[in-house]
N, C-alpha and C positions, 0 to 999 in steps of 0.2 A: 643731379644738380640742376639741369636745365633741359629744355626741349625746343625743337624748331617746329613751328606750325607749317605743315606741308600744304594742306588744303582743307577748306571748310566744306563739309558735305551738306550742310544746311545754311540757309541765309536768314537774315533778320526778318522776323515776322512769321517764320515757319512754325507750325505746331509740331512738337516732338514728344515722344513717349519716353518714359524711364527706360534706361539701358539701350536706347536706340543710338547708333553711331552718329556722332555730331561732327567730328573732325578727324583728320589724320595728323599724327605728330611723328617726328623722328627723334629718338633718344639714343645717343651714341650710334650703335650700328643697327638698330631695329626700327622699322617703320610700323606703326600700330594705330588702330582706330581707337578713339576715346569715346565711351558711351556717356549719355546724359545721366546725371545722378537723380534728376527729377523730371517728371513730365510737365509740360506747359508750353509756353511760347518763347522762342529765342528772341528776346527783346533787344539785345545789344551784343555785338561782337567787339571785344576790347583788344584782342591781339590779332593782327593781320597776318596773312600768308607770308611766309619767309621770315617772320619775326622770331627771335630767340627769347624765350621767357623762362625765368627761374621757377623751380618748383615752389608752390605757395602763392604765386601771383594769379590774380583773377584773369581769366581769358574770355569770359562771356557772362551775361546775365540772363537767367531763365525766370520768367514770370510764371508762377505756378497757378494751377486752377484754384488752389485754396486761398489765393490772395484776393481781397475785396477791392474793387476799383473805386469805391466811394467810401468815405468815412461815415460815422454815425450821424453827422450833421448834414450830410448830403454833399459835402465838399470832396473833391477828389483826394484820395489817400496816396501818400508817397509809396511808390512800388518798392517792394523788398526784393533784394537779389537772393536767389537761391544759391546753394553751394555751387561753385564753378566746377565744370566737368573734370579739370585736370588735377585739382589739389584741394586740401582742406580750406576752411574759411580764411581768407587773407586778412592781415591786419589793415586797419583803415589807411595807413600811410601807403601801403603797397597797392591797395585797390585804387586809391586816388592817382598814384603814379602810373598805374596801368591804363587808367581811363584817359589821362591827359595826353593829347597828341604830342609827338616829339617836336613838331614845328612851333608849337605854342609855348614850349618850356624854355629853359635856359639854353645857351649855346652848347654844342657838343664839346665834351672835354677833350683836351689834347692827349696825345699818346704819352704814357709814362716814360720819362727819360731813363729811369733806373731799370726798365724791363720788368718791373714788378707786375704781377698778375692781379687784376681786379675783376670780380664777377659782375655780370650785368646788373644784378640786384644792387651791389654796392655803388656802381657807377650811376644807376638810376637815382638812388637816394642822394648822392653827391650833387647831381644836376638839380634836383628839386630844392636842395638847401643852398644852391649857389656856391658850392665848394669847388674851388679851382683845382686843377690837377697838381699844381705846385703845393697847395695846401694838403690835398689828399695824400701826397707822397710822405707827409710828416706824421700821418696818423699811425700809431703803433698797431701792429697786427698780432693777434693771438692764434690765428689759424695755422694750418700746415704750411711750412716753409715761410712763415712770417706774413701770411696773407691777411688782409683786412676782412673780417667777417661782418655779417649784419649787426651783430652785437657790438662790435668795435665802432662801426660808423655811427650807430644810433647813440652810443655813449658819448662819442665825440661831439655829435650835434647837440646833445643835451648840455654838455659842458660849455660848448661854444656859445649857445644861445643865452646862458646865464652868466657869461663872463663879461668883463668890461670891454669896451670897443677896441682897446689896444690889443687885447688878447686875441681878437678875431683875425688879426693880420696873420698871414702865413709865417710860420716859424722858419728861420734860416735853416737851410739844409745842414749846415755845420752843427747846429745845436740839436738837430733831430736825433733821437736814439737810433743808432744803426743796428740792424739785425746782425746776429752772429753769422759768420761765413757759412756754417753748416745749415743754417735755417734760411739763408737767402734764396730767393727764387732764381732759377737758372736764367741767364741771359739768352735771348733768342739767338740762334745760330746766324752768323753773317750770311747775307745773300751772296751766292757765288754766280758770277756772270757766266753764261753759257754761249759759246759761239755756235751759230746756226749755219748749216750748209743748205744749198739749193734743194737738195733731195730730202731734207729732214722734215718730219711731221710733228706738229705740236699737238699734244693730247692733254686736254684739261683733266685734272684729277677729279674723280667723282667724290661725293660727300664722304663715303665710307673710307676711301683711300686717304683723304685728308685727315680723317679721324685716326686712322691707323698710324700715319706718319707722325702725327702729334703725340700719340700715346707712346710710340717707340722711343722718340727723342726724350720725352719726359722720363721714361723708365731708365734710360742710360744716364741722364743727368742725376737721377735720384739714387740709384743703386750701383755700387761698384760690383760689377759682375765677375764671378769666378766660375769656371766650368770644370767638373771632374768627370772622367770617363771610366766605364767598366764594361768588359765584354762578358756576356752571359751565354751559357749553353742552354738553349731552349728546345733541345731535341725531344724531351719528354712531352712538352706542351704541343709541339707540332704533331707528333704521333698521336697524342690523345685527341686533339681536335680533328685530325683526319678520320679518326675512328668514330667520333660521335656527331660530327656536324650534320650529316644527313638525317640522323635520328632526331636531332634537335630541331631542324627546320620542319620536319614532318609533324612533330609534336607541338611546337610553339609557333609555327608559321613565321619564324624569324631566322635570319642568318646568324651563325655564331662566328664572329670575327676574333682576332687576337686581342683587340683593344680592351674588351671587358676583363679578359684574363690578366692583362698587364695592369689595369686599374686596380683589380683586386689585390695584386701584389703591392702596389703603391699604398693602398689603404692599410695593409698589414704592417708595412714599414713605418707609416706615420704613427700607428698605435705604439710601436716600439720606440720611436724617436719623435715624440710630440712637439719638440721645440722647432721642428721644421714647418709646423702648421701654425705659423704666427704671422702677424703684421706689425709694422712699425708706425707709431704715431708720435712724431717729434722725438723726444728722448724716452718714450715709453714703448714697451713691447706688449702687444695684445696676443695672448695665447688663446687660440680658438678651441672651443670644446667640440664643435661640429666639424666634420670632415667633408668639405664641399669641393669636389674635384671638377676643375674646368678642363674641357677637352677641345682642342683646336680643330676646326672644321674648315677645309678649303671650299670656297664657293665657286660656282660656275664662272663668275666674273673675274676670278683670280684673287679676290680679296679673302681675308681670313676672319673668322668669327669664333668666339669661345663660349659656347653654352656651358652651363654648370649643372652637375649632378649634386643636388643638395642632400646632405646627410647620406653620402654614398656608402658609409659603413653599415647602413641599415639594410642594404640590398644583398641578396645572395647572387651567385654568378648568373643565374637565369634573369633575375631582375636587372642586374647591371647590363646584360646583353640587350634586353628590351629597351632600357633607358638610353643606352648609347645609340642604338639604331633610330629610336624616335627623335632624339635631339638632332642627330646628324641629318636625317631626312627632312625635318621641318626647317632646319637652318638653311638648307640648300634651296628651299622654295619660299624663304622669307616669311615663315609662319611662327617664329618664336615670339614670345612676349618679353618685355623688358626684365621682368623678375628672373627669367631663365638665363640672363647674362650677368646677374649681380650676385655678390656674396661668395665668390670663389675663394678658397683658402690655399689651394695648390693646383697647379695646372700640368697637363700632359699634352705633348704634341707628337704626332707620328710622322717624322720626316722620312721614315722608311717607305711610306706610300708613294713617294716620288723617286724611289730608288737610291736615296741617300743612306750612307752607312752610319753617319753621325752628324751632329750639328751643335751649334752654340746658341740655344734659344734665348730670347729676351724675356725677362720676368714681367708678368702681368701685375702691375701695381694695384693695390698695396700688398700683394703677396710677396714672399721672399724667396721663392724657388719655383723652378719649372723643369720637367723631365722630358727629354726628347728620346723617342724610340726609333732606333735605326732599322734598316732593312735586315731581314733574316736571310742569311746566306749559308750554303753548305761549304764546310771547310774541313780539311784534314786536321785531326787533333789527336793528342796523346790521351788514351783512355786507361785509367788505372783499373786493373782487374785482380782478383785473388791469385791468378796465375802469373801476374806481371803486367807491365805496361804494353799497350798495343796501339797501333795507329788505326783510326777509324774515321768515318765521315760523320760529322756532327753539324747540327743547325746552330749557328751562332749569330748574335746581334750585339751591337753596342748601345749602351745607355749613356746619354749625355745629360748631366745634371748641372744646370746653372743656378747659382744662389747669390743672395745679397750678402756681401762680405762685411757689411756693417754689423750684422747680427748673427750670421752663420759663418763660423770658421771652417777651415778646410777639414778638420777632423769630423765635424758633424756632417758637412756636405758630402764628404767622401764615404763616411760610414753609412749614410742613408742610401746612396745609390748602390753600394755593395750589399746592403740589406735587401733591397728590391731584387737584385740579381740572385741572392741566396734563395729567396722565396720562389723565384721562377725556376731555378735549377732543382729545387726540392719538390716540384709539382708531383702530385700523386697520379700516376698513370692509371690506377684502378678506380679513380674517382667516378662516382655515379652522378648523372645529371640531376 
């Protein structure tokens, strides 16, 4: 939706080549370099460092070698802007808004009293059209949770400019169409005052931690969370992995962890119960054909990131193992690209890696479910044999399945996690690599 300009690697007047890195941007949890789409001269920078720009807004003008500096009559020709590095060609109104310094435009809009969210793009258009916050609050929104989209604000501007002068006045809030409670944007949590002691240390949240905090609160506001738990016997998987892990590493030069084995069972369960692989868009359910598995990775900073294995059902176990290792390793050294964090349809988090036996994970929006994998522990258990029941030592683990109760009832949520456990317990110990 938007990106923050971290730093410009080139300055105005520099000659740049196509695909040469021009700037660094931060999108959600990933910092990445943006290459130039054309070779030429960086004639103007439109977005400054630290500025947040929506996707589609021009951030720079590149004068290409193909452009002629003089017209046919000898007069200087107007320079043409090449495609901006970040996004497709912007619409004229957006390009003009990006080029206009904030100090020369209308006054900054006040904060919305209702707590309604407005994107930087919508606020920018409102400022350019001299629409006050009181008036903007009355604009009906067709976006998620009643948000005002670009289409909504442009339609309102068109209607406003063609209406009589009396219609241009802000409509009374009483007369404004109120969104339904289910679609209303969540109000921000009240600020809680904290008492400070003489020995307390104040630590500023970094950008990623602020993003995580915002996403977690939004998810809890959006989805009523329910968690179902199942204990699975994974003795067969533990014994099989111990038998083949050295051979696998020698052959593939990769470690064989438990994660790809568990993800494989999740994929099989999704195929059996595809209504867990969905998203919610207003009052519509989007059923995904692709199975894109997000896997939570803890970073050295203590933050969490969730890269995505796209079309995970197309990989065999060896392919999943390599993909899991690759994404996890590059996540820890900040080498992921934005596309590798997008498009997930179901997520898995391994709380067992911290020694936890179970957890209640928070859903990654707009997904509707997430599975937490607990620690594998040796436990005494009753084993059914042809000769009768016996007590034996088994490897057990808990699976914790959190799901969105708006669209996933307890029957489906419970059956899904039970199905995953069934696949794990039925693992073939004679399976070849």
